[in-house]
C-alpha positions as CSV (number, residue, x, y, z in Angstrom):
1,X,131.8,131.2,55.2
2,X,132.9,129.0,57.7
3,X,130.6,125.9,58.0
4,X,128.5,125.8,61.3
5,X,129.9,123.8,64.0
6,X,128.1,120.6,64.3
7,X,125.7,120.5,67.3
8,X,127.1,117.2,68.5
9,X,130.4,119.0,69.4
10,X,130.6,119.9,72.9
11,X,132.3,123.0,74.2
12,X,135.2,122.2,76.9
13,X,134.4,121.8,80.6
14,X,134.8,123.9,83.0
15,X,135.3,122.5,85.9
16,X,137.7,119.3,87.1
17,X,136.7,117.6,90.5
18,X,139.4,114.7,91.5
19,X,140.4,112.1,93.9
20,X,143.1,111.8,95.8
21,X,144.6,108.4,96.7
22,X,145.2,106.5,93.7
23,X,145.0,109.2,91.2
24,X,146.9,112.2,92.3
25,X,149.2,109.4,94.1
26,X,150.7,106.3,93.0
27,X,148.6,102.9,93.1
28,X,147.2,102.1,96.5
29,X,146.9,98.9,96.0
30,X,150.4,98.1,94.9
31,X,152.0,99.7,98.5
32,X,148.7,97.6,100.5
33,X,150.4,94.5,98.7
34,X,154.0,95.2,99.5
35,X,153.0,95.7,103.1
36,X,151.2,92.7,103.3
37,X,154.1,90.8,101.6
38,X,156.6,92.1,103.9
39,X,154.5,91.8,106.9
40,X,153.6,88.1,106.3
41,X,149.7,88.8,105.5
42,X,147.7,87.1,102.6
43,X,147.4,90.5,100.1
44,X,143.9,88.5,99.3
45,X,143.0,88.0,102.3
46,X,143.0,91.9,103.3
47,X,141.2,93.1,100.6
48,X,138.8,90.7,100.3
49,X,138.0,91.3,104.1
50,X,136.6,94.8,103.3
51,X,134.3,92.6,99.9
52,X,133.0,90.1,102.3
53,X,132.9,90.8,105.8
54,X,130.3,93.0,107.4
55,X,132.3,94.1,110.3
56,X,135.2,95.3,108.4
57,X,133.4,96.9,105.5
58,X,131.8,98.4,108.4
59,X,134.8,99.7,110.1
60,X,135.8,100.9,106.9
61,X,133.0,103.4,106.0
62,X,133.4,104.4,109.5
63,X,137.1,105.2,109.2
64,X,136.4,107.2,106.0
65,X,133.2,109.2,107.5
66,X,135.6,110.0,110.6
67,X,133.2,108.2,112.8
68,X,135.9,106.3,114.2
69,X,139.7,107.3,114.9
70,X,142.7,105.6,113.0
71,X,143.7,103.8,116.5
72,X,140.7,102.8,116.7
73,X,140.4,101.0,113.3
74,X,143.8,99.9,113.4
75,X,142.6,98.0,116.8
76,X,139.1,96.5,115.4
77,X,140.8,96.4,112.0
78,X,144.5,94.4,113.1
79,X,141.5,91.8,115.4
80,X,140.1,91.0,112.1
81,X,143.5,90.3,110.7
82,X,145.4,88.5,113.3
83,X,148.2,91.0,113.7
84,X,149.5,93.5,115.4
85,X,147.5,96.9,115.1
86,X,150.5,99.7,116.2
87,X,151.5,101.1,112.4
88,X,149.0,99.2,110.1
89,X,147.7,102.1,108.5
90,X,151.2,104.1,108.2
91,X,152.4,100.7,106.9
92,X,149.6,99.9,104.4
93,X,150.0,103.6,102.8
94,X,154.2,103.2,103.4
95,X,154.8,102.7,99.7
96,X,152.3,105.5,98.3
97,X,154.0,109.0,96.8
98,X,152.9,111.7,94.5
99,X,151.8,111.1,91.2
100,X,154.2,113.8,90.0
101,X,152.8,113.9,86.3
102,X,148.9,114.1,87.7
103,X,150.0,116.7,89.9
104,X,151.5,118.8,87.4
105,X,148.3,118.4,85.1
106,X,145.9,119.6,87.7
107,X,148.3,122.4,88.1
108,X,148.5,123.1,85.0
109,X,144.5,122.9,84.2
110,X,143.9,125.7,87.3
111,X,146.3,127.8,85.6
112,X,144.6,127.6,82.6
113,X,141.4,129.0,84.3
114,X,139.8,125.4,85.4
115,X,138.1,125.5,88.4
116,X,139.3,122.2,90.7
117,X,138.3,120.4,93.9
118,X,139.5,117.6,95.1
119,X,136.8,115.0,96.3
120,X,138.1,112.3,98.4
121,X,137.6,109.6,100.8
122,X,140.1,109.6,103.6
123,X,141.7,107.1,105.6
124,X,142.5,109.8,108.3
125,X,143.1,113.6,107.6
126,X,146.9,113.8,108.4
127,X,148.3,112.6,105.6
128,X,147.3,115.0,102.9
129,X,150.1,117.3,101.9
130,X,147.5,120.4,102.8
131,X,150.5,122.8,101.9
132,X,149.3,122.0,98.3
133,X,145.7,122.3,98.3
134,X,145.7,126.2,98.2
135,X,147.9,125.6,95.2
136,X,146.1,122.7,93.1
137,X,142.6,123.4,94.4
138,X,139.7,125.8,94.7
139,X,137.5,123.5,96.6
140,X,138.4,120.6,99.0
141,X,135.9,117.7,100.2
142,X,137.4,115.2,102.1
143,X,135.3,112.3,103.7
144,X,136.3,112.5,106.8
145,X,135.7,116.4,107.8
146,X,132.1,116.0,105.8
147,X,130.8,112.6,107.6
148,X,129.7,111.2,104.4
149,X,131.5,109.6,101.6
150,X,131.6,108.6,98.1
151,X,129.9,107.3,96.5
152,X,126.9,109.6,98.1
153,X,126.0,112.0,95.7
154,X,126.6,114.8,98.0
155,X,130.3,114.4,97.6
156,X,129.8,115.3,94.1
157,X,127.7,117.7,95.0
158,X,129.8,119.8,97.2
159,X,132.7,119.5,95.3
160,X,130.9,121.2,92.3
161,X,129.8,124.0,94.5
162,X,133.2,124.2,96.1
163,X,134.8,124.5,92.7
164,X,132.2,127.3,91.7
165,X,130.9,125.4,88.9
166,X,127.8,123.5,87.6
167,X,128.0,119.7,87.3
168,X,127.4,119.7,84.1
169,X,130.4,121.6,83.7
170,X,132.7,119.3,85.5
171,X,134.9,116.3,84.5
172,X,135.4,113.8,87.4
173,X,138.2,111.4,87.9
174,X,138.2,108.5,89.8
175,X,140.3,105.3,89.9
176,X,137.3,103.0,91.3
177,X,134.8,102.4,88.7
178,X,132.1,102.1,91.6
179,X,132.9,106.2,92.2
180,X,131.9,107.2,89.0
181,X,128.4,106.4,88.7
182,X,126.9,109.2,90.4
183,X,129.1,111.7,88.7
184,X,127.7,110.6,85.4
185,X,124.2,110.3,87.0
186,X,125.1,114.2,87.9
187,X,125.8,115.1,84.1
188,X,129.8,115.0,84.4
189,X,132.1,113.5,82.5
190,X,133.4,110.6,84.0
191,X,136.8,109.3,83.6
192,X,138.5,106.2,84.9
193,X,142.1,106.7,86.3
194,X,144.3,104.0,85.6
195,X,147.7,106.0,84.4
196,X,148.8,109.2,84.3
197,X,149.5,108.1,80.4
198,X,146.1,107.5,79.9
199,X,144.5,110.1,82.0
200,X,146.4,113.3,81.2
201,X,145.3,113.0,77.3
202,X,141.6,112.1,78.4
203,X,141.5,115.6,80.3
204,X,143.2,117.6,77.6
205,X,140.2,116.9,75.3
206,X,137.6,117.1,77.8
207,X,139.1,120.3,79.4
208,X,140.7,121.7,75.8
209,X,143.9,122.6,77.3
210,X,147.4,121.3,77.2
211,X,148.2,119.3,80.3
212,X,151.6,118.2,79.5
213,X,150.8,115.1,77.6
214,X,152.5,114.5,73.8
215,X,149.0,114.9,72.4
216,X,148.3,118.2,74.0
217,X,151.7,120.1,73.0
218,X,150.6,123.1,71.5
219,X,146.8,123.3,72.5
220,X,145.8,127.1,73.1
221,X,144.3,127.9,76.6
222,X,140.6,128.2,77.2
223,X,139.3,131.4,75.4
224,X,138.6,134.2,78.1
225,X,140.1,132.6,80.9
226,X,143.2,133.7,82.7
227,X,146.7,132.0,81.6
228,X,147.9,131.7,85.0
229,X,146.2,132.3,88.9
């Protein structure tokens, strides 16, 4: 008779909620830094404004929740930075591209039967590759469309609801540590993304699937789930 499985061993999670910028893309802050260097803005001044300047912080929150549009944000934030407003956001994001390994990991997870949802704070909504959404996600939660932003608990609740699984069945992935706290409080497994090389093996362990890392090779699909969808 086979030994009983330890009660401390948890079954694989069945839902994946994931951020966009900085997780399924290349590093946002590298792009911001490069733009600052190219336009002779002090990179520390740019990022520091959001931390210490209430006006800049309010502008960011208003942009991410859709209360102001990009042109108004650019005009008002450029005034704070003492730079020209035209193309400010596009310039900041010019160096951002897809992280192909992470995108492929989400694709593999969904093909393996995992329910998936995007949970993202937005700087406007038109930069997302909407043509990929039907392929990658069962549900989408974008702050500018919802009027709320992470770390609001409701963002995570909507992600689980639209993925079609309970929060306790979800893994949540974000590159900002402060956005992981509500997920943990709701019973989700939280993964702090720093690189695809670190995140994908962790997801393989939590979801019980091969998502493309060297460690995941040969890992079977979840029992009772379709191999593709």
